[in-house]
N, C-alpha and C positions, 0 to 999 in steps of 0.2 A: 915680251920682246919690246925693246925700246924702238922709237921711230928710226934711229940710226942703224938698226939691225934688221928692219923690215924691208925685204927686197923690193916689194911693190912700191913702198913709200920712197925708198931710195931712187927708184926709177923715175917717179914723178919729180923728185927734187933735181935729178940729173937733167931731165927734159926741160924743166923750168930754167935752169942755168944755161943750157945750150941754146934754147930758143930766144931768150932775152926779149920777151914780149910776144905779141900775137903772131901766129904762124898757122895759116889755114890748113896746109897739107899735113903738117905735124899733128894738129888737133884732130883732123879727120882720121888719120891713121891710128892715133892713140885710142880714139873712141871705138874703132872696129877691132883692133888687135890687142889692146891693152898696153900699159906703159912699158912692160919689160920687153915685149917683142918690138915695140917702137924704138927702144934704145938700140937694139941690134940693127934695125933698119937705118937709123941715123949713122951708126958706125960703118955700115956697109955702103953708104952713099946713095941709098935708095930714095932719100927725100931731098936731094939737091945739094949743091956745093956749099950753099950758105951754112947749112947745118954740118956738113962734112968737115969743113975747116975748123969748126969749133968742137967737134966730137971728142977730141982728146981732153977737153976740160971737164974733168970729173971731180967736182968738189961736193958731191951730194952729202956724204957723211958729215963733212965739216959744216956745211950749210945747216943741216938739221941740228947739229950740236949748238950752233950759234943761236938759232931761233929758240931752242929749248932753254938755253942759258938766259935769254931775255924774257922768259916766261911766256913765249908765244908758241905757235904751231904752224904746220903746213896743212892747209885744207885742200883736199883733192876731190874729184868727182866720186871717189869711193866713200866719202864721209857723209853722214846724215845731215850735217850742217851746210853742205854744198848748196849754194843758192840756185837750184835748178830752174825755178820758175822765172827768176829775174834774168837768167842767162839764156833762156830758151829763145828769146827774141832774135838772137844772132842767127838762128836757123830759119828766120822768117823770109817772106817774099821780097822784102826790101833790101836784103843783103846780096851783094855781088860775090864773085869768087876771089876778090882781092885778098892779098895775104893778111891784111889787118882786119878783115871783116869776120872776126870770129871771137868766141868767148876766151877768157884766159885758160891756160892749161891747168894752173893751180894757183892758190892764193896763200901768201905768207901773211900771218895775222898776229898782231899783238892785241890782247884784250880777252877777258874771260867769257864774254857773252857769245853764244852761238850766232853765227851769221844769219841763219834763217830767222831767228828771233828779232835781231836788229832790223832786218829788212822787211819784216811783215807789214809795217806801216812806215814808209820812209820817203822823204822828199829831198832832192838835191837842190842846193842853193849855191849859185856861182856868180862871179862878176869880176870886175876889174881889180887889179892890185892897187891902182892909184885911186882908191875910193874917196869920195867926198864925205863930208860930215853928214850930209843928207842920206847918202847911200848906206853908210854904216848905221845910221839911226833906223832907217826903214828895214834893213837886214835884221837888226837886233829885235825889232818889233815882230816881224814875220817869223823868224826862227824861234824866238822865245815863246810866242803863242803856240806854234806848232809843237814845240817840245813839251810844253805844259800839257797839251792835249794827247801826248803819248806818241808823237811821230819822231822817228829818228832823223836827225838833220845830217845830211851827207854833203861833204865838200872836199876841197883839195888841199887844205891847210896852208894855202898861200897867204901872202899879205893882203890887206884890203878886205873885200867882201867875204872871202873864204873864212878868214880869221874871225870876222865879226859874227858870222853864222855859228861857227864852233863855240865861240865864247858865250853867245847868247844861250845856247843849249846847256852849256856847262853852268852858266849863271843861275839857271832854274833847277839845277840838280838832275838834268835829263841826259839822255844818251845821244851821242853824236859819233859819226864815223868819218875818218880822213882816209882818202885814197891817194897814195903817193905814186910819183913817177920815178922812184928809186927804191932801194932796199929799205925795209922797215927799221933797220938798225942805224940808218943815217937820218939825222934830223935835217930836213930841208923845207924851208930855209932854216939856217942854223939858229936864228933868233927865235924860232918856234919850238925849240927843244922841250921846254917846260910845258908848252901848250900840247904838244904831241903826247907827252906823258900823261897829262890829265885826260886827253881824249881816250887813250888806251885804258885808263882806269874806269871810265864810265861806259865806253862803247868799244870801238875798235880802230886800230890803224892797220890798213890793208894795202898790199901791193902784189902785183903779179910777178915782180922782179925779185930774184934771189938776194939774200943779204949781201951787202957790200956794193951792190950795183949803183953807180953814180947817176944823178939826174942828167937828162939830155933833152933837147927840144923835141925830138921824135917820140920820146917816152911820155912827155906831157900830152902830146896829141893822142897817143894810144891810151893813156890814162883816162882821158876825157870820155872815151866810150864806156869804160867801167862805171864812172860816175853816173852817166846817163842811164845805164842799164839798171843800176841799183835803186834808183829813185822811181817812185810811182809817177813823178813829174819832175821837170827841171825848171827852176825859177831863176831867171836872170835879173839881177837887181840893177847893176850898172855895167855897161859894156861899151867899149869904143867901137868905131866903125869896123875895124878889124880886131878881133880879140879871141883868146882861147875860150871865153865863155860862149861865144857864138859857135865855135867848133863843137862844144858840148851840146849846144842846142841842136845843131845839125845831126849829131849822133842820136839825140832823143827822137827826132823826126824819123830817122831810119828804123829805130827800135820800137816805134809806135807809142812813145811816151808824150803826154801833153807838154808843150813848151809854153811857159808863162813869163811875162816880162813886166817889170815895174817901170812906169813912166817917170821921167825926171823933169827938171826945168828945161825948157826949150833952148836955153842958152848954154846948157851943160854939155861939154864934149864927152863927158863920162857916160851920158845917157843916149848918145847918138845911135849906138848899136841897138839898144832897146827900142827906141822910136822907129828905127828902120824895120825891125822884126815885126812890130805891131802894125805899122803902116802896110807892109807887104804881105800881111797875113801869116807870117811865120810863127807868131806867138799871140797868145791871148793876154789882154791887159789884166793885171791884178794889182790890188792896192793893199791887201792885208791877208792875214792867214785864213780868214773865212773864204776869200776868193780862191785861195790855193786849194783848200779842202774841197770846195765845190767842184774843182776840176780834177783833182787827184784822188779824192776819196770815193767810197762807194755811194750809191744813191741814198740820199737822206743823211749823209754824214755831217752836214752843216748843222751846228748846234742851234737850239731854240733861241739862244740869245742874239742870233743874227737879226739886225733890224731889216725889215722888209722895205723894198723900194715901192711896193704896190699896196693899195688899200683894197679891202674886200669888195667895196662898191665899184672899183674900176672895171669889174667884169659885167656890170649891169648894162642892160640896153639903155638907149637914150630915154625912152618913156619911163622905164622903171626907175632910173636915176632921178628924173624930174619929180616923180611921185615921192620917192624916198626923201629927197631934199625938201619937199613941201611939208613933211611932217615936222612938228615942233620938237625941240630937244626934250621937253616934258609935256605931258598932257596928250590929248587925242584930237583927231579931226575926222569928220565924216567924208565919204567919197566926194560929195558935192563941194565941200570946202577945199578938198585937195585938188579938185578939177579947176577951181578958180585960182588957187595959188600956183599950180603948175602950168596953167593955160593949156590943159589937155581935156578933150571931151570926156564927160563923166563915164561913158561906156568903156573907154580905154583905161580909165583909172580902175574901174571895177574888174577889168580883165588882168591888170598888172598886179593888183594887191594880193590875190591868191599865190601868184608866183613868188612875190617877195616874202610871203608867209612861209612857203615851202623851203625857201633858202635861209630862213631864220632871221630875216631883216626886220620884219614887222609882225605884230599880233593885234588882236582886236578884243574889245569887251563891249558891254552894253552902251558905252559912251562914244565909241568910235575906234579908229585905228591909231596905233602908237608905235614908236620905234622900240626895237629889242636891243638891250645892251649886249654887245659882242665882246668876247675876250680879245 
């Protein structure tokens, strides 16, 4: 049976078209009663006038034919690739009963890789459309390094930071995902038609809106919640004082995702939003992909190549450090010689040396004590 002949899939497609975005009452009803009974409830006016006035718009079969002709599919809560864990946060304690405070009903997808696979390790990178050369450079560095490390880079396919993030992932042959505020059959912005084709080829182009749906301001704001939900963290590279990127960051807070911001020049208007989020504690400062993984990844996810800001000896007590520093780079010294060099009574030197030996900092032989080379 084709998708256009499956009654349950047709019902999901119908609800997606009628809802045109998030609708809490509709989503709750569909979860309890199933999509087919929910269609009847919509037509009967049980779920409010907003849905009733659109209930006659039944293009489900045509919409499914369009997505199939594009090589895409409709992904619903019935499917194995439905991103259950990412969307579960919408049922959390931070969500209100507002109409938009819910997960998508269904997702229209271009791209062959299952959503669950793409979102297993994913980070959202967002920012201003009016990106500076600095912003685009930093975005490319962070997104490229994350992509090489196997992370899916998620963004909204807009001009500026979004496009730089997608291109950086594509440039290293990795996967990226674009979440749209219109139907996936519409290239928006139109100048990114080729970019969206490349994104679908390596990862996915996703929307909760049925084919043919035009972009609109309220759809961009609704889209931002999906971007935030899909990422293990949201990275804001450049953002103005008021911006869509900050709206995405606000959604990340609601959904329990880490919000990370890249600082910019203090003279840059493009970075004022990032500086404000950092200053007011809304975001953690990050400078590179290692910082992002430290916040978004599991414990121990930061690679061994990460340079440490701390030395092993920084954990030593004051006396232990003085004794250790009194040892020569090569050769040995006796406890009395160390006492003189460190200006510490010899009995304290003798009490510190065994502790340094247990920690692997020093060792001794018949000539005295010496430093141990540490990796």
